[in-house]
N, C-alpha and C positions, 0 to 999 in steps of 0.2 A: 516333725522334722525341724531341726535347728542346724542349719549349715554353719560351717566354721567361718570365722571372720578373717579379714586380711590382717596380717601382722602377727598371727599366732603361729606357734611351731606346728608343723604338719605331724599328725599322729604317725607312729611307725607302721610300716607295712611289712608283713611276713606272710607270703602266699606263693603259689605256683603259677607259672605262665602256661601258655598253650603247649609248650614243649616239656612240661613237668619240671622246669628249672625254677629254683628259688628266686623270688623277687623281694628285695628290700629297698627302702628309700636310702639307706646308708650307702648303697653302692652308687647312688647318684649324687652324693655330696660333692660340691664343687661344680655342679652343672644344674641348669634350670630344667624343670620337668613340667610338662603339661600332663596333669592327671585328670582324665575325663571319665566321668561315670555315665553309664548308659543302661537302659532297662534289660535288653535281651538281644543275644546274637541273632543275626539273620532275619530281623524284622525290618519293615520298610524304613522307619526313621533311623534306626540304629545302623542300618546298612548305608544309608545316605551319609550319615555322620562319619562312619569309619572310612568310607571311600573318599570322602572329602579330605580327611587327614592323610590318607594314602596319596592322593593326587598332589597334595601340598607338602608331602614329606621332605622332598629335597630342599625346599625353602626353609622349613623348620631346622633341618640339619645345618644349613648354611649359617643360621643364627646360633647354632650350638644348643638347640633345644631338643630334649628327648621327649618322647610321647609314650604314655602308658594309658591303656584303656582298662576300665574295671567294670565288671558286672558280676552277678551272682551265678552265672553259668559255670559249668565245670571246665576243666582243662581240655577234655576231649571235644566239647562243643566249641570252645575257643579255637582249637586246632582246625576243625572243619571250617569255621568262619574265616580264619586267617588264610587257609589254603584256597577256599572258594573265591575270595576276593583279592588274593595276593597282597595281604596287609604286611607292610614292612616294619611294624612296631609290635611290642609285646602287649598281650592282653592278660590281665591278672584275674585269676579265678577266685572269687570270693563267695563260694557256695555256703560257707557258714555265716555269712553276713557280718563278719567282724569289721571289715574295712568300711562298708557302706554305713554301718551304724556309727563308727568312730568319726567319719567325715560328715555325719548328719544328713546323708542323702537318702536314707531309707525312711519312707513315710507314706502317709495316706495319699492316694492318687484317685483321680476321677476320670472315667472314660466311658462315654456313651451311657451316662446315667448310672453307672456302677461305681462303687467305691471299693478300693482294695489297697493292700500294702504293696509297695514296690520301690524300685530304685528311681529316684528323680534324676533328670538329666542336668548335671551340675559339672562345671569344670573349675579346677584349681590350677593356678600357675604357682609352682613352688620354686623358690630361689635357691641359690647355691648353698645357703646355710640351712636349708630345709624349713624356711619360713614361708607361709602362704603370702605371696605377693599380690595376687589378684584373684577374685572369685567371679565367676559367671553363673549366677543362680538360676537363670532361665535361659535355655539354649534352644535355638532353632537349628535342628540337625543339618539342614541343607546348606546353610551359609556360615555355620559356626567356625569352621576351620579357617576360612578366609578372614572373618572378623578377628579372630585370635592372632592370625598372622599380621594383620594390619596394626594391631595394638603393639605387637612385639617389634615390628619394623619401626614404628614411631619412637620406641624407647631406645633404639640403637643409633 
């Protein structure tokens, strides 16, 4: 796994969200985007992280920040996850792993003595010109949304 560095152009995204609608980074040009990668819908850590983004969503919106979550789950799994937890942002379905590989977040993971390939929890802040402004390579799902919000508030 080799995550992308700050200052590089964000790779293009072309995928579907939980409603089967096309998602591209081009549609977010002129706005900042939090692009957060997570392993799997409706698992303990991923649910904590998504719900923290949900709970802080109005604060992100006040700052003009859009949020996109990305995992290798399908659109239908994303839809169930969004509906179950009332998530107000889009989740991008990357079941072919093109986005996680382009952003360098697909890699070897270790859990309970077992090694396997999976999505690492990484967040990118992409600026209005589609440049990666900031990278959070290791994320604590419980407090990451608040950490990110504090960073953004300090910048304004």
